[in-house]
Residue frames as qw, qx, qy, qz and C-alpha x, y, z in Angstrom:
[[0.062, 0.919, -0.150, -0.360, 28.51, -45.28, -36.75],
 [0.854, 0.429, 0.082, 0.283, 30.53, -45.62, -39.92],
 [0.394, -0.748, 0.277, 0.457, 34.19, -44.73, -39.68],
 [0.736, 0.651, 0.067, 0.174, 36.12, -43.68, -42.73],
 [0.563, -0.557, 0.278, 0.543, 39.78, -43.15, -43.39],
 [0.505, 0.843, -0.118, -0.141, 41.25, -41.02, -46.15],
 [0.780, -0.240, 0.392, 0.425, 44.24, -42.69, -47.76],
 [0.332, 0.881, -0.218, -0.256, 46.53, -40.61, -49.95],
 [0.884, -0.036, 0.388, 0.257, 48.50, -43.03, -52.12],
 [0.345, 0.861, -0.303, -0.218, 51.51, -42.17, -54.20],
 [0.902, -0.054, 0.293, 0.312, 54.08, -44.17, -56.10],
 [0.392, 0.909, -0.088, 0.107, 55.78, -41.16, -57.68],
 [0.780, 0.096, -0.177, 0.593, 59.55, -40.93, -57.93],
 [0.316, -0.880, -0.178, 0.307, 60.67, -38.24, -55.46],
 [0.505, -0.258, 0.329, 0.755, 63.69, -37.47, -57.62],
 [0.133, 0.173, 0.549, 0.807, 61.43, -36.16, -60.39],
 [0.318, -0.546, -0.502, -0.591, 57.90, -35.52, -59.04],
 [0.152, -0.028, -0.637, 0.755, 57.65, -33.73, -55.70],
 [0.411, -0.175, -0.117, -0.887, 54.11, -32.50, -56.36],
 [0.711, -0.238, -0.607, -0.263, 52.52, -35.85, -55.58],
 [0.534, -0.176, -0.633, 0.533, 54.21, -35.94, -52.17],
 [0.024, -0.075, 0.208, -0.975, 53.32, -32.35, -51.39],
 [0.565, -0.224, -0.304, -0.734, 49.64, -33.02, -52.11],
 [0.714, -0.227, -0.662, 0.000, 49.55, -36.28, -50.15],
 [0.427, -0.165, -0.549, 0.699, 51.15, -34.80, -47.05],
 [0.138, -0.126, 0.034, -0.982, 49.21, -31.55, -47.36],
 [0.617, -0.262, -0.365, -0.646, 45.79, -33.18, -47.58],
 [0.673, -0.240, -0.669, 0.204, 46.58, -35.73, -44.86],
 [0.238, -0.055, -0.420, 0.874, 47.46, -32.80, -42.60],
 [0.349, -0.164, -0.126, -0.914, 44.26, -30.94, -43.51],
 [0.696, -0.268, -0.570, -0.345, 42.12, -34.02, -42.90],
 [0.597, -0.204, -0.650, 0.423, 43.73, -34.91, -39.59],
 [0.070, 0.027, -0.294, 0.953, 43.34, -31.33, -38.31],
 [0.533, -0.164, -0.188, -0.808, 39.61, -31.70, -39.00],
 [0.592, -0.211, 0.641, -0.440, 39.45, -34.92, -36.99],
 [0.895, 0.334, -0.092, -0.281, 39.32, -37.21, -40.02],
 [0.760, -0.347, 0.502, 0.226, 41.54, -40.26, -39.90],
 [0.568, 0.776, -0.228, -0.153, 44.14, -40.07, -42.67],
 [0.786, -0.299, 0.438, 0.318, 47.14, -41.95, -43.96],
 [0.370, 0.754, -0.437, -0.322, 49.85, -41.38, -46.56],
 [0.909, -0.037, 0.403, 0.098, 50.84, -44.59, -48.36],
 [0.140, 0.763, -0.528, -0.344, 54.11, -44.73, -50.26],
 [0.910, 0.104, 0.401, 0.028, 54.79, -47.48, -52.80],
 [0.771, 0.516, 0.112, 0.355, 57.46, -48.28, -55.34],
 [0.501, 0.384, -0.124, 0.766, 59.92, -45.45, -55.90],
 [0.293, -0.790, -0.107, -0.528, 57.94, -43.29, -53.48],
 [0.806, -0.535, -0.180, 0.178, 59.55, -44.98, -50.46],
 [0.628, 0.228, -0.100, 0.738, 62.74, -43.10, -51.35],
 [0.107, -0.759, -0.060, -0.639, 61.11, -39.95, -49.94],
 [0.756, -0.633, -0.160, 0.056, 61.80, -41.33, -46.45],
 [0.640, -0.230, 0.082, 0.728, 65.38, -40.22, -47.17],
 [0.149, 0.913, 0.214, -0.315, 64.93, -36.47, -47.60],
 [0.232, -0.580, 0.510, 0.591, 68.23, -36.35, -49.50],
 [0.438, 0.254, 0.794, 0.338, 66.47, -38.19, -52.36],
 [0.253, 0.868, 0.400, -0.152, 64.50, -35.03, -53.13],
 [0.557, 0.554, 0.109, 0.608, 65.92, -32.58, -55.66],
 [0.398, -0.434, -0.216, 0.779, 67.89, -29.61, -54.38],
 [0.031, 0.335, 0.352, 0.873, 65.53, -26.97, -55.69],
 [0.342, -0.185, 0.216, -0.896, 62.51, -25.00, -54.49],
 [0.795, -0.133, -0.345, -0.482, 60.09, -27.90, -55.02],
 [0.701, 0.010, -0.657, 0.277, 62.34, -30.26, -53.08],
 [0.119, 0.143, -0.505, 0.843, 62.64, -27.75, -50.25],
 [0.540, -0.209, -0.027, -0.815, 58.85, -27.31, -50.11],
 [0.853, -0.158, -0.438, -0.236, 58.19, -31.03, -49.69],
 [0.517, 0.088, -0.639, 0.562, 60.99, -31.34, -47.09],
 [0.164, -0.187, 0.332, -0.910, 59.24, -28.59, -45.12],
 [0.721, -0.168, -0.209, -0.639, 55.83, -30.27, -45.55],
 [0.791, -0.052, -0.604, 0.080, 57.19, -33.62, -44.35],
 [0.315, 0.113, -0.584, 0.740, 58.87, -32.02, -41.32],
 [0.393, -0.203, 0.140, -0.886, 55.61, -30.25, -40.44],
 [0.805, -0.113, -0.367, -0.453, 53.89, -33.64, -40.56],
 [0.389, 0.244, -0.825, 0.330, 56.15, -35.44, -38.09],
 [0.084, 0.069, 0.739, -0.665, 53.88, -34.77, -35.11],
 [0.538, 0.016, -0.223, -0.813, 50.65, -34.83, -37.12],
 [0.595, -0.057, 0.699, -0.392, 48.02, -37.42, -36.16],
 [0.854, 0.403, -0.065, -0.322, 48.20, -39.49, -39.34],
 [0.800, -0.246, 0.499, 0.224, 50.16, -42.54, -40.41],
 [0.419, 0.682, -0.494, -0.339, 52.67, -42.94, -43.20],
 [0.856, -0.113, 0.505, -0.024, 53.01, -46.48, -44.46],
 [0.101, 0.572, -0.687, -0.436, 55.42, -48.11, -46.90]]
């Protein structure tokens, strides 16, 4: 049996581009809820998102903070 893992990679700067993080966390959540192994990989400036204060204080920043908090107990990995 072939096993596959979906990897959602982003190197976006969380200070300026929250959309990339929202999509990565969203689709990792969707995949894991369907029993598909998933992972979010953060590289470069993207690792700053591990400090939620790095996100802008606007609606987009609040949306990704919520998405990340919803993902804390999700069955997928986040790697730096």
